[in-house]
C-alpha positions as CSV (number, residue, x, y, z in Angstrom):
1,M,-127.6,54.5,-78.3
2,P,-125.9,53.8,-75.0
3,I,-124.1,56.3,-72.8
4,K,-120.6,55.3,-71.9
5,L,-119.8,55.9,-68.2
6,P,-117.2,54.5,-65.7
7,S,-118.7,51.4,-64.1
8,N,-117.8,52.7,-60.6
9,L,-119.5,56.1,-61.1
10,P,-122.7,56.2,-58.9
11,A,-124.7,57.3,-61.9
12,F,-123.9,54.1,-63.8
13,G,-125.8,52.0,-61.2
14,V,-128.6,54.4,-60.8
15,L,-129.2,54.8,-64.5
16,K,-128.9,51.1,-65.2
17,N,-131.6,50.3,-62.5
18,E,-133.8,52.8,-64.2
19,G,-133.5,51.1,-67.5
20,V,-131.3,53.6,-69.1
21,M,-128.8,52.0,-71.6
22,V,-125.3,52.4,-70.2
23,M,-122.0,50.9,-71.2
24,S,-118.8,50.5,-69.2
25,D,-115.4,51.7,-70.4
26,Y,-114.3,48.2,-70.5
27,R,-117.1,47.0,-72.8
28,A,-116.9,50.1,-75.0
29,V,-113.3,49.8,-76.1
30,R,-113.9,46.0,-76.9
31,Q,-117.1,46.6,-78.9
32,D,-117.1,45.6,-82.6
33,I,-119.7,47.3,-84.9
34,R,-121.2,45.9,-88.0
35,P,-124.7,46.2,-89.8
36,L,-127.5,44.4,-88.0
37,R,-129.3,41.8,-90.1
38,I,-133.0,42.0,-89.5
39,G,-135.6,39.9,-91.2
40,L,-139.3,40.7,-91.8
41,L,-141.5,37.7,-92.3
42,N,-144.4,39.5,-93.8
43,L,-147.7,37.7,-93.5
44,M,-149.9,40.7,-94.1
45,P,-151.9,41.0,-97.3
46,K,-150.7,44.6,-97.9
47,K,-147.1,43.8,-98.4
48,I,-145.8,47.2,-99.3
49,Q,-147.7,49.1,-96.7
50,T,-146.3,46.6,-94.0
51,E,-142.8,46.9,-95.3
52,N,-142.9,50.7,-95.1
53,Q,-144.3,50.6,-91.5
54,F,-141.7,48.4,-90.1
55,A,-138.8,49.7,-92.1
56,R,-139.7,53.3,-90.9
57,L,-139.5,52.3,-87.3
58,I,-136.4,50.1,-87.3
59,G,-134.5,52.4,-89.6
60,A,-135.0,55.5,-87.4
61,T,-131.9,54.6,-85.1
62,P,-128.3,55.7,-85.9
63,L,-127.4,52.0,-86.4
64,Q,-127.0,50.5,-89.8
65,I,-129.7,47.9,-90.6
66,E,-129.8,45.4,-93.4
67,L,-133.4,44.4,-93.9
68,S,-134.3,41.1,-95.5
69,L,-137.9,40.4,-96.7
70,I,-139.1,36.8,-96.2
71,R,-142.3,35.0,-97.3
72,M,-143.8,31.6,-96.6
73,T,-142.6,29.2,-99.2
74,H,-145.8,27.9,-100.8
75,H,-148.5,30.3,-99.6
76,H,-150.2,32.0,-102.5
77,V,-150.1,35.8,-102.1
78,K,-153.2,37.5,-103.5
79,N,-152.7,41.1,-102.9
80,A,-149.2,41.8,-104.0
81,A,-147.7,42.1,-107.4
82,V,-146.0,39.0,-108.6
83,E,-142.9,41.0,-109.6
84,H,-142.7,42.7,-106.3
85,M,-142.6,39.4,-104.5
86,K,-140.1,37.9,-107.0
87,N,-137.8,40.8,-106.8
88,F,-137.7,41.6,-103.1
89,Y,-138.8,38.5,-101.1
90,R,-137.0,35.2,-100.4
91,P,-139.0,32.1,-99.6
92,F,-138.3,30.8,-96.1
93,K,-137.1,27.4,-97.5
94,E,-134.3,29.3,-99.4
95,V,-133.4,31.3,-96.3
96,R,-133.3,28.2,-94.1
97,D,-131.3,26.2,-96.7
98,S,-128.8,28.9,-97.1
99,G,-127.8,28.8,-93.4
100,D,-128.3,32.5,-93.0
101,K,-128.5,33.9,-89.4
102,F,-130.2,37.1,-88.4
103,D,-129.8,39.5,-85.4
104,G,-133.4,40.1,-85.4
105,L,-136.7,38.8,-87.0
106,I,-140.1,40.4,-87.0
107,I,-143.1,38.2,-87.6
108,T,-146.1,40.1,-88.6
109,G,-149.7,39.6,-88.0
110,A,-152.2,38.1,-90.5
111,P,-155.9,38.6,-91.0
112,I,-156.8,35.0,-90.2
113,E,-157.8,35.2,-86.5
114,H,-161.0,33.4,-87.1
115,L,-159.2,30.2,-88.2
116,P,-157.8,27.6,-85.8
117,Y,-154.0,27.6,-86.2
118,E,-154.2,24.1,-87.6
119,E,-156.4,25.2,-90.4
120,V,-153.9,27.9,-91.6
121,D,-152.4,26.7,-94.9
122,Y,-148.9,27.5,-93.8
123,W,-149.2,26.5,-90.2
124,E,-146.7,23.6,-90.5
125,E,-144.1,25.7,-92.2
126,L,-144.7,28.5,-89.8
127,K,-144.0,26.1,-86.9
128,S,-140.7,25.2,-88.6
129,V,-139.9,28.9,-88.7
130,F,-140.4,29.3,-85.0
131,D,-138.1,26.4,-84.3
132,W,-135.5,27.7,-86.7
133,T,-135.4,31.0,-85.0
134,Q,-134.0,29.3,-81.9
135,S,-130.8,28.5,-83.6
136,H,-130.6,31.1,-86.3
137,V,-132.0,34.4,-84.8
138,H,-130.8,36.4,-81.9
139,C,-134.1,38.2,-81.0
140,I,-137.6,37.7,-82.4
141,F,-140.6,40.1,-82.4
142,G,-144.0,38.5,-82.9
143,V,-146.7,41.0,-83.8
144,C,-150.5,40.6,-83.3
145,W,-151.4,37.1,-84.7
146,G,-147.8,36.4,-85.3
147,G,-147.1,36.8,-81.5
148,M,-150.2,34.8,-80.6
149,A,-149.1,32.0,-83.0
150,M,-145.6,31.9,-81.3
151,L,-147.2,31.5,-77.8
152,K,-149.3,28.7,-79.1
153,H,-146.3,26.9,-80.6
154,F,-143.9,27.4,-77.7
155,Y,-146.4,27.3,-74.7
156,D,-149.7,25.9,-76.1
157,I,-151.3,29.2,-75.0
158,E,-154.6,29.6,-76.9
159,K,-156.2,32.8,-78.3
160,H,-159.7,33.5,-77.3
161,A,-162.5,35.0,-79.5
162,L,-163.9,38.4,-78.5
163,S,-167.6,39.0,-78.6
164,N,-166.9,42.4,-80.2
165,K,-163.9,43.6,-82.2
166,A,-161.3,45.4,-80.1
167,F,-161.0,48.4,-82.4
168,G,-159.5,51.9,-81.8
169,C,-156.9,53.6,-79.7
170,F,-156.6,52.3,-76.2
171,H,-154.7,53.5,-73.2
172,H,-152.1,51.1,-71.9
173,R,-150.2,51.2,-68.7
174,V,-146.5,50.5,-68.3
175,L,-146.2,47.5,-66.0
176,S,-142.3,47.1,-66.0
177,P,-140.9,50.7,-65.8
178,T,-137.3,49.6,-65.8
179,S,-137.6,47.4,-68.9
180,H,-134.9,48.1,-71.4
181,Y,-137.6,47.9,-74.0
182,L,-139.7,50.7,-72.4
183,R,-137.0,53.3,-72.1
184,G,-138.5,56.8,-72.5
185,F,-142.1,55.6,-72.1
186,A,-144.7,57.6,-70.3
187,D,-146.6,55.8,-67.5
188,V,-149.5,55.6,-70.0
189,C,-149.4,55.4,-73.7
190,V,-152.0,55.1,-76.5
191,I,-151.8,52.1,-78.9
192,P,-154.0,51.2,-81.9
193,V,-155.8,47.9,-81.5
194,S,-157.6,46.0,-84.3
195,R,-158.3,42.3,-83.5
196,W,-161.1,39.7,-82.8
197,T,-159.2,37.6,-80.5
198,E,-157.1,38.0,-77.2
199,I,-154.5,36.5,-75.1
200,K,-155.7,36.2,-71.5
201,K,-153.5,37.4,-68.6
202,I,-154.4,34.4,-66.5
203,D,-152.9,32.1,-69.2
204,L,-149.7,34.2,-69.4
205,D,-149.3,34.3,-65.7
206,K,-149.2,30.4,-65.5
207,I,-145.9,30.4,-67.5
208,Q,-142.7,31.2,-65.5
209,G,-140.5,33.5,-67.5
210,L,-143.2,35.4,-69.4
211,E,-143.5,39.0,-68.2
212,I,-146.3,41.4,-69.3
213,L,-144.7,44.8,-70.0
214,L,-147.7,46.7,-71.2
215,G,-151.4,46.1,-70.5
216,S,-154.8,47.7,-70.8
217,D,-157.8,47.4,-68.5
218,L,-160.1,47.3,-71.5
219,V,-158.2,45.1,-74.0
220,G,-155.8,43.1,-71.8
221,P,-152.0,42.3,-72.3
222,C,-150.3,44.0,-75.0
223,L,-146.5,43.4,-74.9
224,V,-144.9,40.3,-73.4
225,Q,-141.3,39.5,-72.9
226,D,-140.1,35.9,-73.2
227,D,-136.4,35.5,-72.2
228,V,-136.4,31.8,-72.8
229,H,-137.0,32.2,-76.5
230,R,-135.4,35.7,-76.8
231,S,-138.8,37.1,-77.9
232,L,-141.1,39.9,-77.6
233,Y,-144.8,39.5,-78.4
234,I,-147.1,42.5,-79.1
235,F,-150.7,41.9,-79.8
236,N,-151.6,45.5,-81.0
237,H,-150.2,47.8,-83.7
238,L,-147.8,50.6,-82.7
239,E,-146.5,50.2,-86.3
240,Y,-149.7,51.4,-87.9
241,D,-149.8,54.6,-90.0
242,S,-152.0,57.5,-89.0
243,D,-154.8,56.3,-91.5
244,T,-154.5,52.5,-91.1
245,L,-157.4,52.2,-88.8
246,K,-159.4,54.4,-91.0
247,Q,-158.6,52.2,-94.0
248,E,-159.9,49.2,-92.1
249,Y,-163.0,51.1,-91.1
250,D,-163.7,52.4,-94.6
251,R,-163.3,48.8,-96.0
252,D,-165.8,47.4,-93.3
253,V,-168.3,50.1,-94.1
254,A,-168.0,49.4,-97.8
255,A,-168.6,45.7,-97.1
256,G,-171.9,46.6,-95.6
257,G,-173.4,45.8,-92.2
258,F,-172.9,47.5,-88.8
259,T,-169.4,48.8,-88.3
260,K,-168.2,50.2,-85.1
261,T,-166.3,53.5,-85.2
262,P,-162.8,52.9,-83.9
263,L,-162.6,54.2,-80.2
264,D,-160.9,57.5,-79.6
265,Y,-159.4,57.7,-83.0
266,F,-161.4,60.4,-85.0
267,P,-161.7,63.8,-83.4
268,E,-165.1,63.9,-81.8
269,D,-165.6,60.3,-83.0
270,D,-166.4,61.8,-86.4
271,P,-165.3,59.6,-89.3
272,L,-165.3,62.6,-91.7
273,Q,-162.5,64.3,-89.7
274,K,-158.8,63.4,-90.1
275,P,-157.7,60.9,-87.6
276,R,-155.1,61.8,-84.9
277,N,-151.9,59.9,-84.5
278,L,-151.4,59.6,-80.6
279,W,-148.9,56.7,-80.8
280,R,-146.1,57.7,-83.1
281,G,-143.5,58.6,-80.4
282,H,-143.9,55.5,-78.5
283,A,-143.8,53.3,-81.6
284,H,-140.3,54.8,-82.4
285,L,-139.3,54.3,-78.8
286,L,-140.3,50.6,-78.6
287,Y,-138.8,49.5,-81.9
288,G,-135.7,51.7,-81.4
289,N,-135.2,50.1,-77.9
290,W,-135.6,46.6,-79.4
291,V,-133.0,47.4,-82.1
292,N,-130.6,48.9,-79.6
293,E,-131.1,45.9,-77.3
294,I,-130.1,43.6,-80.2
295,Y,-127.1,45.8,-80.9
296,Q,-125.9,45.5,-77.2
297,T,-126.3,41.8,-77.0
298,T,-125.9,40.1,-80.4
299,P,-122.6,38.4,-81.2
300,F,-120.3,40.3,-83.6
301,D,-119.7,36.9,-85.4
302,L,-123.1,36.0,-86.9
303,S,-122.1,32.3,-86.9
304,A,-122.1,32.5,-83.1
305,I,-125.9,33.2,-83.0
306,G,-127.7,30.2,-81.6
307,V,-124.6,28.5,-80.5
Protein backbone atom coordinates (compact mmCIF):
# COMPACT_ATOMS: atom_id res chain seq x y z
CA MET A 1 0.00 0.00 0.00
CA PRO A 2 1.21 3.55 -0.65
CA ILE A 3 2.33 6.00 1.98
CA LYS A 4 0.55 9.38 1.90
CA LEU A 5 2.92 12.35 2.13
CA PRO A 6 2.69 16.04 1.30
CA SER A 7 3.96 16.44 -2.25
CA ASN A 8 6.29 19.27 -1.18
CA LEU A 9 7.91 17.25 1.61
CA PRO A 10 11.53 16.42 0.61
CA ALA A 11 10.94 12.77 1.44
CA PHE A 12 8.19 12.61 -1.21
CA GLY A 13 10.63 13.14 -4.08
CA VAL A 14 13.40 11.06 -2.53
CA LEU A 15 11.18 8.04 -1.91
CA LYS A 16 9.45 8.32 -5.28
CA ASN A 17 12.84 8.28 -7.05
CA GLU A 18 13.80 5.20 -5.03
CA GLY A 19 10.68 3.39 -6.25
CA VAL A 20 8.76 3.62 -2.97
CA MET A 21 5.00 3.92 -3.51
CA VAL A 22 3.98 7.41 -2.38
CA MET A 23 0.70 9.28 -2.80
CA SER A 24 0.08 13.00 -2.49
CA ASP A 25 -2.63 14.48 -0.27
CA TYR A 26 -4.40 15.75 -3.39
CA ARG A 27 -4.59 12.29 -4.92
CA ALA A 28 -5.45 10.50 -1.69
CA VAL A 29 -8.58 12.51 -0.93
CA ARG A 30 -9.87 11.97 -4.48
CA GLN A 31 -9.18 8.25 -4.70
CA ASP A 32 -12.09 5.85 -5.09
CA ILE A 33 -11.71 2.22 -4.00
CA ARG A 34 -13.39 -0.90 -5.35
CA PRO A 35 -12.44 -4.60 -5.69
CA LEU A 36 -9.85 -5.23 -8.40
CA ARG A 37 -10.97 -7.60 -11.15
CA ILE A 38 -8.12 -9.91 -12.10
CA GLY A 39 -8.41 -12.76 -14.59
CA LEU A 40 -6.28 -15.90 -14.76
CA LEU A 41 -6.04 -17.46 -18.22
CA ASN A 42 -4.82 -20.86 -17.08
CA LEU A 43 -2.97 -22.81 -19.77
CA MET A 44 -1.20 -25.19 -17.38
CA PRO A 45 -2.27 -28.86 -17.21
CA LYS A 46 -2.47 -28.95 -13.40
CA LYS A 47 -5.27 -26.41 -13.15
CA ILE A 48 -5.91 -26.50 -9.41
CA GLN A 49 -2.23 -26.34 -8.48
CA THR A 50 -1.75 -23.30 -10.73
CA GLU A 51 -4.89 -21.61 -9.39
CA ASN A 52 -3.60 -22.03 -5.85
CA GLN A 53 -0.16 -20.66 -6.68
CA PHE A 54 -1.34 -17.44 -8.28
CA ALA A 55 -4.28 -16.88 -5.94
CA ARG A 56 -1.93 -17.16 -2.97
CA LEU A 57 0.30 -14.39 -4.34
CA ILE A 58 -2.27 -11.90 -5.59
CA GLY A 59 -4.42 -12.43 -2.52
CA ALA A 60 -1.69 -11.55 -0.03
CA THR A 61 -2.16 -7.76 -0.25
CA PRO A 62 -4.69 -5.76 1.83
CA LEU A 63 -6.65 -5.06 -1.37
CA GLN A 64 -9.84 -6.88 -2.28
CA ILE A 65 -9.40 -9.04 -5.38
CA GLU A 66 -12.11 -10.60 -7.53
CA LEU A 67 -10.44 -13.51 -9.35
CA SER A 68 -11.95 -14.87 -12.58
CA LEU A 69 -10.73 -18.16 -14.07
CA ILE A 70 -10.62 -18.29 -17.87
CA ARG A 71 -9.88 -21.11 -20.31
CA MET A 72 -9.40 -21.38 -24.04
CA THR A 73 -12.74 -21.97 -25.71
CA HIS A 74 -12.20 -25.15 -27.74
CA HIS A 75 -9.00 -26.61 -26.27
CA HIS A 76 -9.59 -30.03 -24.68
CA VAL A 77 -8.27 -30.15 -21.12
CA LYS A 78 -6.90 -33.60 -20.26
CA ASN A 79 -5.70 -33.25 -16.67
CA ALA A 80 -8.57 -31.46 -14.94
CA ALA A 81 -11.94 -32.73 -13.82
CA VAL A 82 -14.75 -31.84 -16.19
CA GLU A 83 -16.92 -30.63 -13.32
CA HIS A 84 -14.15 -28.38 -12.01
CA MET A 85 -13.74 -26.72 -15.39
CA LYS A 86 -17.51 -26.39 -15.83
CA ASN A 87 -18.10 -24.94 -12.37
CA PHE A 88 -15.22 -22.50 -12.10
CA TYR A 89 -13.96 -21.55 -15.58
CA ARG A 90 -15.43 -19.36 -18.30
CA PRO A 91 -14.38 -19.92 -21.94
CA PHE A 92 -12.67 -16.91 -23.45
CA LYS A 93 -15.39 -16.53 -26.10
CA GLU A 94 -17.96 -16.03 -23.35
CA VAL A 95 -15.76 -13.48 -21.58
CA ARG A 96 -15.16 -11.58 -24.82
CA ASP A 97 -18.80 -11.61 -25.88
CA SER A 98 -19.91 -10.37 -22.46
CA GLY A 99 -17.86 -7.19 -22.84
CA ASP A 100 -16.26 -7.72 -19.42
CA LYS A 101 -13.19 -5.67 -18.59
CA PHE A 102 -10.42 -6.47 -16.13
CA ASP A 103 -7.93 -4.50 -14.09
CA GLY A 104 -5.36 -7.28 -14.53
CA LEU A 105 -4.89 -10.53 -16.43
CA ILE A 106 -2.32 -13.28 -15.82
CA ILE A 107 -1.57 -15.55 -18.77
CA THR A 108 0.21 -18.66 -17.53
CA GLY A 109 2.83 -20.81 -19.15
CA ALA A 110 2.11 -24.09 -20.93
CA PRO A 111 4.25 -27.22 -21.42
CA ILE A 112 4.38 -26.85 -25.21
CA GLU A 113 7.73 -25.13 -25.67
CA HIS A 114 8.83 -27.68 -28.27
CA LEU A 115 6.02 -26.69 -30.64
CA PRO A 116 6.22 -23.79 -33.06
CA TYR A 117 3.59 -21.27 -32.02
CA GLU A 118 1.60 -21.85 -35.20
CA GLU A 119 1.22 -25.57 -34.34
CA VAL A 120 -0.42 -24.92 -30.97
CA ASP A 121 -4.07 -25.86 -31.42
CA TYR A 122 -5.35 -22.69 -29.76
CA TRP A 123 -2.81 -20.26 -31.21
CA GLU A 124 -5.30 -18.31 -33.31
CA GLU A 125 -7.63 -17.83 -30.37
CA LEU A 126 -4.73 -16.92 -28.10
CA LYS A 127 -3.68 -14.19 -30.54
CA SER A 128 -7.21 -12.82 -30.31
CA VAL A 129 -6.83 -12.85 -26.51
CA PHE A 130 -3.68 -10.76 -26.80
CA ASP A 131 -5.43 -8.24 -29.05
CA TRP A 132 -8.50 -8.17 -26.77
CA THR A 133 -6.34 -7.28 -23.76
CA GLN A 134 -5.39 -3.98 -25.36
CA SER A 135 -8.95 -2.69 -25.08
CA HIS A 136 -10.30 -4.73 -22.15
CA VAL A 137 -7.44 -5.18 -19.64
CA HIS A 138 -5.50 -2.50 -17.80
CA CYS A 139 -2.34 -4.56 -16.99
CA ILE A 140 -1.22 -7.95 -18.29
CA PHE A 141 1.28 -10.42 -16.82
CA GLY A 142 2.60 -13.10 -19.19
CA VAL A 143 4.32 -16.00 -17.44
CA CYS A 144 6.97 -18.28 -19.02
CA TRP A 145 5.56 -19.58 -22.35
CA GLY A 146 2.66 -17.14 -21.98
CA GLY A 147 5.10 -14.22 -21.89
CA MET A 148 7.14 -15.61 -24.77
CA ALA A 149 3.98 -16.00 -26.85
CA MET A 150 2.99 -12.38 -26.17
CA LEU A 151 6.41 -11.19 -27.33
CA LYS A 152 6.03 -13.27 -30.49
CA HIS A 153 2.61 -11.78 -31.21
CA PHE A 154 3.37 -8.14 -30.43
CA TYR A 155 7.00 -7.91 -31.58
CA ASP A 156 7.74 -11.08 -33.60
CA ILE A 157 10.45 -12.00 -31.07
CA GLU A 158 11.25 -15.71 -31.36
CA LYS A 159 11.97 -18.18 -28.58
CA HIS A 160 15.18 -20.17 -28.99
CA ALA A 161 15.72 -23.81 -28.06
CA LEU A 162 18.30 -24.58 -25.37
CA SER A 163 20.72 -27.48 -25.76
CA ASN A 164 20.03 -28.44 -22.14
CA LYS A 165 17.02 -27.70 -19.98
CA ALA A 166 17.39 -24.68 -17.67
CA PHE A 167 16.29 -26.37 -14.47
CA GLY A 168 16.78 -25.34 -10.86
CA CYS A 169 17.15 -22.23 -8.72
CA PHE A 170 19.21 -19.47 -10.33
CA HIS A 171 20.49 -16.18 -8.98
CA HIS A 172 19.11 -13.12 -10.77
CA ARG A 173 20.32 -9.53 -10.58
CA VAL A 174 18.05 -6.52 -10.22
CA LEU A 175 18.75 -4.40 -13.31
CA SER A 176 16.31 -1.58 -12.57
CA PRO A 177 16.50 -0.84 -8.82
CA THR A 178 13.92 1.98 -8.92
CA SER A 179 11.28 -0.03 -10.78
CA HIS A 180 7.89 0.05 -9.04
CA TYR A 181 7.64 -3.68 -9.66
CA LEU A 182 10.86 -4.41 -7.72
CA ARG A 183 10.13 -2.48 -4.53
CA GLY A 184 11.73 -4.28 -1.61
CA PHE A 185 13.89 -6.58 -3.75
CA ALA A 186 17.42 -7.42 -2.68
CA ASP A 187 20.13 -6.75 -5.27
CA VAL A 188 20.19 -10.48 -6.05
CA CYS A 189 17.31 -12.92 -5.78
CA VAL A 190 16.82 -16.64 -6.37
CA ILE A 191 14.15 -17.71 -8.89
CA PRO A 192 13.04 -21.22 -9.96
CA VAL A 193 13.60 -21.94 -13.66
CA SER A 194 12.18 -24.82 -15.68
CA ARG A 195 12.25 -24.42 -19.45
CA TRP A 196 13.75 -25.69 -22.69
CA THR A 197 13.66 -22.35 -24.48
CA GLU A 198 14.85 -18.79 -23.92
CA ILE A 199 14.30 -15.23 -25.04
CA LYS A 200 17.62 -13.62 -25.98
CA LYS A 201 18.68 -10.26 -24.59
CA ILE A 202 19.93 -9.14 -27.99
CA ASP A 203 16.40 -9.52 -29.41
CA LEU A 204 14.82 -7.58 -26.55
CA ASP A 205 17.38 -4.79 -26.85
CA LYS A 206 16.33 -4.16 -30.44
CA ILE A 207 12.83 -3.11 -29.38
CA GLN A 208 12.45 0.40 -28.02
CA GLY A 209 10.26 0.42 -24.93
CA LEU A 210 11.14 -3.04 -23.64
CA GLU A 211 13.11 -2.90 -20.37
CA ILE A 212 14.75 -5.92 -18.72
CA LEU A 213 14.16 -5.63 -14.97
CA LEU A 214 15.67 -8.94 -13.80
CA GLY A 215 18.34 -11.05 -15.47
CA SER A 216 20.74 -13.93 -14.89
CA ASP A 217 24.23 -14.51 -16.26
CA LEU A 218 23.35 -18.22 -16.63
CA VAL A 219 19.76 -18.24 -17.89
CA GLY A 220 19.35 -14.79 -19.42
CA PRO A 221 16.51 -12.26 -19.15
CA CYS A 222 13.80 -13.03 -16.61
CA LEU A 223 11.43 -10.09 -16.15
CA VAL A 224 10.65 -7.59 -18.91
CA GLN A 225 8.48 -4.46 -18.74
CA ASP A 226 6.51 -3.36 -21.80
CA ASP A 227 4.80 -0.01 -21.24
CA VAL A 228 3.36 0.09 -24.76
CA HIS A 229 1.15 -2.92 -24.03
CA ARG A 230 0.93 -2.31 -20.26
CA SER A 231 2.54 -5.70 -19.77
CA LEU A 232 5.10 -7.59 -17.75
CA TYR A 233 6.70 -10.78 -19.08
CA ILE A 234 8.42 -13.23 -16.73
CA PHE A 235 10.09 -16.31 -18.19
CA ASN A 236 10.67 -18.11 -14.87
CA HIS A 237 8.48 -19.29 -12.01
CA LEU A 238 8.36 -17.23 -8.83
CA GLU A 239 4.84 -18.61 -8.32
CA TYR A 240 6.13 -22.19 -7.83
CA ASP A 241 5.46 -24.01 -4.58
CA SER A 242 8.40 -25.40 -2.60
CA ASP A 243 8.00 -28.86 -4.15
CA THR A 244 7.01 -27.99 -7.74
CA LEU A 245 10.50 -28.53 -9.16
CA LYS A 246 10.66 -31.80 -7.20
CA GLN A 247 7.41 -32.94 -8.78
CA GLU A 248 8.85 -32.21 -12.23
CA TYR A 249 12.08 -33.98 -11.36
CA ASP A 250 10.27 -37.06 -10.02
CA ARG A 251 8.05 -37.13 -13.12
CA ASP A 252 11.07 -37.07 -15.43
CA VAL A 253 12.87 -39.77 -13.42
CA ALA A 254 9.79 -41.99 -13.57
CA ALA A 255 9.66 -41.51 -17.34
CA GLY A 256 13.17 -43.00 -17.64
CA GLY A 257 16.36 -41.75 -19.18
CA PHE A 258 18.87 -39.24 -17.83
CA THR A 259 17.39 -36.50 -15.68
CA LYS A 260 19.45 -33.58 -14.41
CA THR A 261 19.03 -32.73 -10.74
CA PRO A 262 17.66 -29.18 -10.45
CA LEU A 263 20.49 -26.77 -9.70
CA ASP A 264 20.86 -25.46 -6.11
CA TYR A 265 17.44 -26.78 -5.12
CA PHE A 266 17.91 -29.83 -2.90
CA PRO A 267 20.23 -29.46 0.12
CA GLU A 268 23.61 -30.88 -0.88
CA ASP A 269 22.02 -31.64 -4.29
CA ASP A 270 20.48 -34.73 -2.68
CA PRO A 271 17.00 -35.49 -4.13
CA LEU A 272 16.17 -37.46 -0.99
CA GLN A 273 16.29 -34.31 1.12
CA LYS A 274 13.44 -31.84 1.44
CA PRO A 275 13.88 -28.97 -1.05
CA ARG A 276 14.44 -25.42 0.18
CA ASN A 277 12.26 -22.48 -0.77
CA LEU A 278 14.60 -19.53 -1.38
CA TRP A 279 12.19 -17.41 -3.45
CA ARG A 280 8.93 -17.08 -1.51
CA GLY A 281 9.61 -13.55 -0.21
CA HIS A 282 10.47 -12.15 -3.62
CA ALA A 283 7.44 -13.88 -5.16
CA HIS A 284 5.13 -12.03 -2.78
CA LEU A 285 6.98 -8.78 -3.41
CA LEU A 286 6.69 -8.98 -7.19
CA TYR A 287 3.04 -9.93 -7.38
CA GLY A 288 2.13 -7.61 -4.52
CA ASN A 289 3.89 -4.75 -6.33
CA TRP A 290 2.06 -5.63 -9.54
CA VAL A 291 -1.32 -5.61 -7.79
CA ASN A 292 -0.52 -2.32 -6.06
CA GLU A 293 0.58 -0.76 -9.34
CA ILE A 294 -2.74 -1.77 -10.86
CA TYR A 295 -4.55 -0.28 -7.86
CA GLN A 296 -2.67 3.00 -8.30
CA THR A 297 -3.28 3.39 -12.03
CA THR A 298 -6.49 1.62 -13.07
CA PRO A 299 -9.64 3.72 -13.68
CA PHE A 300 -12.31 3.51 -11.01
CA ASP A 301 -14.89 3.12 -13.76
CA LEU A 302 -14.18 -0.25 -15.41
CA SER A 303 -15.76 0.94 -18.65
CA ALA A 304 -12.92 3.48 -18.97
CA ILE A 305 -10.29 0.70 -19.31
CA GLY A 306 -8.87 0.67 -22.81
CA VAL A 307 -10.56 3.89 -23.80
